C-alpha atoms as a printed R data frame, in Angstrom:
    type eleno elety resid chain resno       x       y       z
1   ATOM     1    CA   MET     A     1 161.828  87.652 -19.872
2   ATOM     2    CA   ASP     A     2 159.652  84.657 -18.868
3   ATOM     3    CA   THR     A     3 156.841  85.879 -16.577
4   ATOM     4    CA   TYR     A     4 157.950  83.438 -13.829
5   ATOM     5    CA   TYR     A     5 161.141  85.466 -13.446
6   ATOM     6    CA   ARG     A     6 159.392  88.860 -13.245
7   ATOM     7    CA   GLN     A     7 157.966  90.408 -10.092
8   ATOM     8    CA   LYS     A     8 154.205  90.145  -9.690
9   ATOM     9    CA   THR     A     9 151.485  92.181  -8.001
10  ATOM    10    CA   LEU     A    10 147.682  92.397  -8.043
11  ATOM    11    CA   ALA     A    11 145.689  94.057 -10.797
12  ATOM    12    CA   GLN     A    12 143.214  95.655  -8.345
13  ATOM    13    CA   ASN     A    13 142.254  96.045  -4.681
14  ATOM    14    CA   VAL     A    14 140.402  93.196  -2.967
15  ATOM    15    CA   ALA     A    15 138.782  93.006   0.473
16  ATOM    16    CA   LEU     A    16 137.333  90.467   2.881
17  ATOM    17    CA   SER     A    17 136.259  90.126   6.507
18  ATOM    18    CA   GLY     A    18 136.436  87.327   9.022
19  ATOM    19    CA   THR     A    19 137.015  86.364  12.652
20  ATOM    20    CA   GLY     A    20 140.370  85.975  14.398
21  ATOM    21    CA   VAL     A    21 140.771  82.420  15.673
22  ATOM    22    CA   HIS     A    22 142.333  83.449  19.001
23  ATOM    23    CA   SER     A    23 140.823  86.891  19.616
24  ATOM    24    CA   GLY     A    24 137.328  86.093  18.335
25  ATOM    25    CA   LYS     A    25 137.246  89.644  16.934
26  ATOM    26    CA   ARG     A    26 135.889  90.592  13.519
27  ATOM    27    CA   THR     A    27 138.677  91.859  11.257
28  ATOM    28    CA   ASN     A    28 138.496  93.588   7.884
29  ATOM    29    CA   ILE     A    29 141.375  93.463   5.430
30  ATOM    30    CA   THR     A    30 142.051  95.150   2.095
31  ATOM    31    CA   ILE     A    31 144.860  93.903  -0.130
32  ATOM    32    CA   LYS     A    32 146.270  96.408  -2.604
33  ATOM    33    CA   PRO     A    33 148.735  96.275  -5.493
34  ATOM    34    CA   ALA     A    34 152.225  97.600  -4.735
35  ATOM    35    CA   ARG     A    35 155.202  98.904  -6.682
36  ATOM    36    CA   GLU     A    36 158.233  96.858  -7.710
37  ATOM    37    CA   ASN     A    37 160.586  95.810  -4.858
38  ATOM    38    CA   HIS     A    38 157.939  96.766  -2.258
39  ATOM    39    CA   GLY     A    39 157.556  93.235  -0.920
40  ATOM    40    CA   ILE     A    40 154.617  92.231   1.277
41  ATOM    41    CA   LYS     A    41 153.739  94.757   3.979
42  ATOM    42    CA   PHE     A    42 150.976  94.988   6.591
43  ATOM    43    CA   ARG     A    43 149.417  98.297   7.651
44  ATOM    44    CA   ARG     A    44 147.366  98.641  10.858
45  ATOM    45    CA   VAL     A    45 144.757 101.169   9.740
46  ATOM    46    CA   ASP     A    46 143.296 101.179  13.270
47  ATOM    47    CA   LEU     A    47 146.628 102.571  14.519
48  ATOM    48    CA   PRO     A    48 147.159 105.614  12.278
49  ATOM    49    CA   GLY     A    49 150.727 106.836  12.069
50  ATOM    50    CA   THR     A    50 152.327 103.485  12.885
51  ATOM    51    CA   GLN     A    51 154.989 102.097  10.602
52  ATOM    52    CA   ASP     A    52 154.081  99.466   8.009
53  ATOM    53    CA   ILE     A    53 155.164  95.980   9.064
54  ATOM    54    CA   GLN     A    54 157.249  94.193   6.444
55  ATOM    55    CA   ALA     A    55 156.688  90.449   6.111
56  ATOM    56    CA   LEU     A    56 160.256  89.486   6.970
57  ATOM    57    CA   PHE     A    57 161.764  86.992   9.381
58  ATOM    58    CA   LYS     A    58 163.595  89.664  11.384
59  ATOM    59    CA   LEU     A    59 160.236  91.132  12.462
60  ATOM    60    CA   VAL     A    60 158.809  87.852  13.829
61  ATOM    61    CA   VAL     A    61 158.058  88.420  17.531
62  ATOM    62    CA   ASP     A    62 156.192  85.215  18.436
63  ATOM    63    CA   THR     A    63 155.621  81.711  17.042
64  ATOM    64    CA   SER     A    64 153.990  79.961  20.002
65  ATOM    65    CA   LEU     A    65 150.465  79.637  18.563
66  ATOM    66    CA   ALA     A    66 150.798  81.439  15.227
67  ATOM    67    CA   THR     A    67 153.300  83.577  13.352
68  ATOM    68    CA   VAL     A    68 153.242  87.140  14.707
69  ATOM    69    CA   LEU     A    69 155.059  90.119  13.155
70  ATOM    70    CA   GLY     A    70 155.697  93.349  15.016
71  ATOM    71    CA   THR     A    71 157.526  96.666  14.903
72  ATOM    72    CA   ASN     A    72 157.410  99.812  17.059
73  ATOM    73    CA   GLY     A    73 154.557  98.544  19.227
74  ATOM    74    CA   ALA     A    74 152.274  97.370  16.387
75  ATOM    75    CA   ILE     A    75 151.737  93.683  15.673
76  ATOM    76    CA   VAL     A    76 149.867  91.559  13.162
77  ATOM    77    CA   SER     A    77 149.133  87.944  14.048
78  ATOM    78    CA   THR     A    78 148.217  84.680  12.320
79  ATOM    79    CA   ILE     A    79 149.623  85.751   8.962
80  ATOM    80    CA   GLU     A    80 150.790  82.334   7.757
81  ATOM    81    CA   HIS     A    81 147.770  81.377   5.620
82  ATOM    82    CA   LEU     A    82 147.728  84.655   3.708
83  ATOM    83    CA   MET     A    83 151.508  84.506   3.314
84  ATOM    84    CA   ALA     A    84 151.164  80.961   1.959
85  ATOM    85    CA   SER     A    85 148.718  82.292  -0.640
86  ATOM    86    CA   PHE     A    86 151.148  85.000  -1.701
87  ATOM    87    CA   ALA     A    87 153.954  82.433  -1.956
88  ATOM    88    CA   GLY     A    88 151.855  79.783  -3.689
89  ATOM    89    CA   LEU     A    89 150.635  82.286  -6.291
90  ATOM    90    CA   GLY     A    90 154.058  83.888  -6.721
91  ATOM    91    CA   ILE     A    91 152.968  87.378  -5.608
92  ATOM    92    CA   ASP     A    92 155.958  89.533  -4.677
93  ATOM    93    CA   ASN     A    93 154.452  92.949  -3.955
94  ATOM    94    CA   ALA     A    94 151.281  93.843  -2.020
95  ATOM    95    CA   LEU     A    95 150.034  96.052   0.802
96  ATOM    96    CA   VAL     A    96 147.680  94.438   3.335
97  ATOM    97    CA   GLU     A    97 145.571  96.899   5.311
98  ATOM    98    CA   VAL     A    98 144.052  95.406   8.460
99  ATOM    99    CA   ASP     A    99 141.889  97.020  11.164
100 ATOM   100    CA   ASP     A   100 142.872  94.788  14.107
101 ATOM   101    CA   TYR     A   101 145.884  92.797  15.234
102 ATOM   102    CA   GLU     A   102 144.774  89.317  14.137
103 ATOM   103    CA   MET     A   103 144.199  88.183  10.565
104 ATOM   104    CA   PRO     A   104 140.870  86.408   9.985
105 ATOM   105    CA   ILE     A   105 141.067  82.628  10.071
106 ATOM   106    CA   MET     A   106 138.321  82.193   7.418
107 ATOM   107    CA   ASP     A   107 137.711  78.414   7.055
108 ATOM   108    CA   GLY     A   108 141.096  77.469   8.565
109 ATOM   109    CA   SER     A   109 142.796  77.152   5.181
110 ATOM   110    CA   ALA     A   110 144.165  79.545   2.546
111 ATOM   111    CA   LYS     A   111 141.256  78.875   0.162
112 ATOM   112    CA   ASP     A   112 139.424  82.186   0.554
113 ATOM   113    CA   PHE     A   113 142.608  84.260   0.364
114 ATOM   114    CA   THR     A   114 143.768  82.356  -2.708
115 ATOM   115    CA   ARG     A   115 140.457  82.681  -4.548
116 ATOM   116    CA   LEU     A   116 140.276  86.382  -3.738
117 ATOM   117    CA   LEU     A   117 143.797  87.072  -5.002
118 ATOM   118    CA   THR     A   118 143.247  85.005  -8.134
119 ATOM   119    CA   ALA     A   119 139.989  86.839  -8.863
120 ATOM   120    CA   ALA     A   120 141.822  90.177  -8.579
121 ATOM   121    CA   GLY     A   121 144.094  89.246 -11.458
122 ATOM   122    CA   PHE     A   122 147.838  89.783 -11.668
123 ATOM   123    CA   ILE     A   123 150.245  92.248 -13.213
124 ATOM   124    CA   TYR     A   124 153.744  91.154 -14.150
125 ATOM   125    CA   GLN     A   125 156.125  93.983 -13.430
126 ATOM   126    CA   GLU     A   126 159.303  94.944 -15.271
127 ATOM   127    CA   ALA     A   127 161.686  94.255 -12.391
128 ATOM   128    CA   PRO     A   128 163.118  90.712 -12.235
129 ATOM   129    CA   LYS     A   129 162.450  88.416  -9.289
130 ATOM   130    CA   HIS     A   130 165.417  87.762  -7.030
131 ATOM   131    CA   PHE     A   131 165.852  84.290  -5.574
132 ATOM   132    CA   ILE     A   132 167.728  82.824  -2.640
133 ATOM   133    CA   ILE     A   133 169.808  80.156  -4.372
134 ATOM   134    CA   VAL     A   134 170.892  77.280  -2.132
135 ATOM   135    CA   LYS     A   135 174.501  76.179  -2.714
136 ATOM   136    CA   LYS     A   136 175.086  73.801   0.235
137 ATOM   137    CA   PRO     A   137 172.809  71.708   2.481
138 ATOM   138    CA   ILE     A   138 171.785  73.183   5.834
139 ATOM   139    CA   GLN     A   139 169.898  71.351   8.601
140 ATOM   140    CA   VAL     A   140 168.526  72.103  12.056
141 ATOM   141    CA   GLN     A   141 167.252  69.425  14.412
142 ATOM   142    CA   ASP     A   142 165.370  69.318  17.696
143 ATOM   143    CA   GLN     A   143 165.220  65.725  18.940
144 ATOM   144    CA   ASP     A   144 163.127  63.901  16.297
145 ATOM   145    CA   LYS     A   145 162.053  67.114  14.515
146 ATOM   146    CA   SER     A   146 164.068  68.554  11.659
147 ATOM   147    CA   VAL     A   147 164.219  71.044   8.806
148 ATOM   148    CA   MET     A   148 166.800  70.986   6.040
149 ATOM   149    CA   VAL     A   149 167.353  72.450   2.589
150 ATOM   150    CA   LEU     A   150 169.233  71.001  -0.378
151 ATOM   151    CA   PRO     A   151 170.368  72.573  -3.666
152 ATOM   152    CA   GLU     A   152 167.759  72.043  -6.377
153 ATOM   153    CA   PRO     A   153 167.188  73.686  -9.795
154 ATOM   154    CA   CYS     A   154 163.666  74.795  -8.783
155 ATOM   155    CA   PHE     A   155 161.625  75.203  -5.603
156 ATOM   156    CA   LYS     A   156 160.350  72.086  -3.845
157 ATOM   157    CA   ILE     A   157 159.152  71.457  -0.329
158 ATOM   158    CA   THR     A   158 158.608  68.055   1.286
159 ATOM   159    CA   CYS     A   159 156.762  67.838   4.611
160 ATOM   160    CA   SER     A   160 156.174  64.823   6.803
161 ATOM   161    CA   ILE     A   161 154.223  64.568  10.045
162 ATOM   162    CA   GLU     A   162 153.726  61.790  12.571
163 ATOM   163    CA   PHE     A   163 151.017  61.639  15.223
164 ATOM   164    CA   PRO     A   164 150.144  58.652  17.430
165 ATOM   165    CA   HIS     A   165 146.527  58.819  16.329
166 ATOM   166    CA   PRO     A   166 144.766  56.256  14.094
167 ATOM   167    CA   LEU     A   167 143.359  58.937  11.782
168 ATOM   168    CA   ILE     A   168 146.726  60.610  11.133
169 ATOM   169    CA   GLY     A   169 149.784  58.425  11.693
170 ATOM   170    CA   ARG     A   170 152.683  59.272   9.364
171 ATOM   171    CA   GLN     A   171 151.980  61.346   6.244
172 ATOM   172    CA   THR     A   172 154.370  62.827   3.668
173 ATOM   173    CA   ILE     A   173 153.817  65.147   0.708
174 ATOM   174    CA   THR     A   174 156.044  66.972  -1.790
175 ATOM   175    CA   TYR     A   175 155.062  70.226  -3.471
176 ATOM   176    CA   ASP     A   176 156.966  71.122  -6.644
177 ATOM   177    CA   ARG     A   177 156.453  74.727  -7.762
178 ATOM   178    CA   ALA     A   178 156.861  73.707 -11.412
179 ATOM   179    CA   LYS     A   179 154.470  70.733 -11.330
180 ATOM   180    CA   ASN     A   180 151.827  71.218  -8.654
181 ATOM   181    CA   ASN     A   181 148.873  73.599  -8.507
182 ATOM   182    CA   PHE     A   182 148.823  75.455  -5.184
183 ATOM   183    CA   GLU     A   183 145.168  76.510  -5.395
184 ATOM   184    CA   GLN     A   184 143.847  73.013  -6.144
185 ATOM   185    CA   GLU     A   185 146.282  70.845  -4.193
186 ATOM   186    CA   VAL     A   186 147.287  72.845  -1.107
187 ATOM   187    CA   SER     A   187 145.212  75.978  -0.461
188 ATOM   188    CA   ARG     A   188 142.073  74.149   0.732
189 ATOM   189    CA   ALA     A   189 143.822  72.176   3.515
190 ATOM   190    CA   ARG     A   190 142.512  73.309   6.914
191 ATOM   191    CA   THR     A   191 144.235  73.675  10.244
192 ATOM   192    CA   PHE     A   192 143.498  70.861  12.692
193 ATOM   193    CA   GLY     A   193 143.494  70.208  16.387
194 ATOM   194    CA   PHE     A   194 142.515  67.696  19.015
195 ATOM   195    CA   ILE     A   195 139.390  68.437  21.008
196 ATOM   196    CA   GLN     A   196 141.231  68.355  24.341
197 ATOM   197    CA   ASP     A   197 143.705  70.994  23.078
198 ATOM   198    CA   LEU     A   198 140.894  73.297  21.968
199 ATOM   199    CA   GLU     A   199 139.271  72.997  25.381
200 ATOM   200    CA   LEU     A   200 142.600  73.926  27.008
201 ATOM   201    CA   LEU     A   201 142.991  76.984  24.752
202 ATOM   202    CA   ARG     A   202 139.543  78.232  25.696
203 ATOM   203    CA   LYS     A   203 140.339  77.737  29.371
204 ATOM   204    CA   PHE     A   204 143.115  80.306  28.926
205 ATOM   205    CA   SER     A   205 140.895  82.672  26.874
206 ATOM   206    CA   LEU     A   206 142.513  81.689  23.568
207 ATOM   207    CA   GLY     A   207 140.911  80.104  20.532
208 ATOM   208    CA   LYS     A   208 137.793  82.230  21.049
209 ATOM   209    CA   GLY     A   209 137.031  82.205  17.324
210 ATOM   210    CA   GLY     A   210 137.758  78.519  16.788
211 ATOM   211    CA   SER     A   211 134.946  76.226  15.652
212 ATOM   212    CA   LEU     A   212 134.129  73.351  13.314
213 ATOM   213    CA   ASP     A   213 133.728  76.016  10.620
214 ATOM   214    CA   ASN     A   214 137.437  76.861  10.642
215 ATOM   215    CA   ALA     A   215 139.324  73.779  11.804
216 ATOM   216    CA   ILE     A   216 139.329  70.012  11.575
217 ATOM   217    CA   VAL     A   217 138.592  68.830  15.121
218 ATOM   218    CA   ILE     A   218 139.712  65.316  16.057
219 ATOM   219    CA   ASP     A   219 138.343  63.216  18.902
220 ATOM   220    CA   LYS     A   220 139.766  59.867  20.056
221 ATOM   221    CA   ASP     A   221 138.600  57.892  17.049
222 ATOM   222    CA   ARG     A   222 136.728  60.248  14.737
223 ATOM   223    CA   ILE     A   223 136.654  63.611  13.005
224 ATOM   224    CA   LEU     A   224 133.890  65.814  14.395
225 ATOM   225    CA   ASN     A   225 133.354  67.807  11.172
226 ATOM   226    CA   GLU     A   226 130.301  66.396   9.376
227 ATOM   227    CA   GLU     A   227 131.780  66.878   5.884
228 ATOM   228    CA   GLY     A   228 134.951  64.946   6.731
229 ATOM   229    CA   LEU     A   229 138.278  65.637   5.029
230 ATOM   230    CA   ARG     A   230 138.872  67.582   1.821
231 ATOM   231    CA   TYR     A   231 141.957  65.495   0.979
232 ATOM   232    CA   PRO     A   232 142.822  62.017   2.334
233 ATOM   233    CA   ASP     A   233 146.071  63.542   3.663
234 ATOM   234    CA   GLU     A   234 144.679  66.973   4.561
235 ATOM   235    CA   PHE     A   235 146.694  67.075   7.799
236 ATOM   236    CA   VAL     A   236 150.123  67.050   6.143
237 ATOM   237    CA   ARG     A   237 148.911  69.329   3.348
238 ATOM   238    CA   HIS     A   238 148.052  71.926   5.949
239 ATOM   239    CA   LYS     A   239 151.507  71.588   7.510
240 ATOM   240    CA   LEU     A   240 152.935  72.188   4.054
241 ATOM   241    CA   LEU     A   241 150.709  75.251   3.673
242 ATOM   242    CA   ASP     A   242 151.946  76.634   7.001
243 ATOM   243    CA   SER     A   243 155.549  75.975   5.977
244 ATOM   244    CA   LEU     A   244 155.109  77.861   2.711
245 ATOM   245    CA   GLY     A   245 153.893  80.830   4.741
246 ATOM   246    CA   ASP     A   246 156.764  80.581   7.221
247 ATOM   247    CA   PHE     A   247 159.537  80.286   4.628
248 ATOM   248    CA   SER     A   248 158.093  83.152   2.576
249 ATOM   249    CA   LEU     A   249 159.357  85.422   5.387
250 ATOM   250    CA   LEU     A   250 162.824  85.085   3.881
251 ATOM   251    CA   GLY     A   251 161.539  87.843   1.592
252 ATOM   252    CA   MET     A   252 162.519  86.093  -1.650
253 ATOM   253    CA   PRO     A   253 161.526  82.784  -3.242
254 ATOM   254    CA   ILE     A   254 163.954  79.919  -2.676
255 ATOM   255    CA   GLN     A   255 165.698  77.921  -5.347
256 ATOM   256    CA   GLY     A   256 166.194  74.707  -3.394
257 ATOM   257    CA   HIS     A   257 164.420  71.740  -1.793
258 ATOM   258    CA   ILE     A   258 163.173  72.225   1.779
259 ATOM   259    CA   ILE     A   259 162.483  69.038   3.755
260 ATOM   260    CA   THR     A   260 160.666  69.194   7.098
261 ATOM   261    CA   HIS     A   261 159.818  66.403   9.540
262 ATOM   262    CA   LYS     A   262 157.433  67.017  12.446
263 ATOM   263    CA   SER     A   263 158.247  70.715  12.271
264 ATOM   264    CA   GLY     A   264 156.117  73.705  13.244
265 ATOM   265    CA   HIS     A   265 156.356  77.489  13.273
266 ATOM   266    CA   THR     A   266 159.022  77.612  15.996
267 ATOM   267    CA   LEU     A   267 161.456  75.163  14.363
268 ATOM   268    CA   ASN     A   268 160.798  76.638  10.918
269 ATOM   269    CA   HIS     A   269 161.838  80.043  12.218
270 ATOM   270    CA   LEU     A   270 164.888  78.621  13.982
271 ATOM   271    CA   PHE     A   271 165.864  77.107  10.631
272 ATOM   272    CA   ILE     A   272 165.460  80.467   8.866
273 ATOM   273    CA   LYS     A   273 167.729  82.099  11.490
274 ATOM   274    CA   THR     A   274 170.366  79.391  11.008
275 ATOM   275    CA   PHE     A   275 170.011  79.546   7.240
276 ATOM   276    CA   LEU     A   276 170.563  83.309   7.113
277 ATOM   277    CA   GLU     A   277 173.607  83.035   9.385
278 ATOM   278    CA   ASN     A   278 175.278  80.489   7.048
279 ATOM   279    CA   LYS     A   279 175.960  82.957   4.263
280 ATOM   280    CA   ASP     A   280 178.414  80.673   2.453
281 ATOM   281    CA   SER     A   281 175.583  78.199   1.789
282 ATOM   282    CA   TRP     A   282 173.414  80.470  -0.372
283 ATOM   283    CA   GLU     A   283 173.452  83.521  -2.599
284 ATOM   284    CA   THR     A   284 170.869  85.892  -4.016
285 ATOM   285    CA   GLY     A   285 170.234  86.771  -7.618
286 ATOM   286    CA   PRO     A   286 168.305  85.657 -10.694
287 ATOM   287    CA   ALA     A   287 167.406  81.948 -10.838
288 ATOM   288    CA   LYS     A   288 170.292  79.707 -11.885
289 ATOM   289    CA   ILE     A   289 170.333  76.459 -13.808
290 ATOM   290    CA   ILE     A   290 172.282  73.931 -11.697
């Protein structure tokens, strides 16, 4: 069996520490290999005896500022960048131990997570991957924002954004799992925000860990980060990164082409809900040639 179609886990434990962007608290995480069909799970080691939190859409409890999972009183927040790394690297099974409720933001991208996981090495397991195979188009729309998926013989995602700001404007990018390198082309794209929004967050005691070290900060006509952008279209690449993390909460890789326009966590999760309800539009199983 081709390794792409086999489940994948880490070859060894890895660990890192960082600050939560909203809480400002220092968090330590350890990522461990896991057995076949385990999926991605989070364990709050600071809350002994609590149930592991599976990285699945049905356990999403909030999407207002970040993606938050929760079960039986335990939550884990701001998971999307790590989940994007798992998805981009094709990792199916892992246990993430964390000692606080918010994942570290690191530099605002998935770069550190991706490098750490890659350095750990991978093990291809005997069990086959299962895919969600799209059979019919599905779309959700909220005014000028939309998310849709089309049948496609492999996984693709196209994201477009549009901001009335001279440094952003309209940007579009397509990521093809078979052709593009996640680590080089997507993982380094940082989250971004406008300086007035960051000031508002701090007014309400949020964004305590946010700084120029972990976000692109935009003023009226300039980027405040001295080093500038990592990619000319870093803004839309980060939206793509976030979307990879959001859609990974389906629990299986998709065989299809996702297309988003001006979407965010909330609309992405509304799409997943709609998608799962339309059971005649998809099926699960080994990848199919269509």
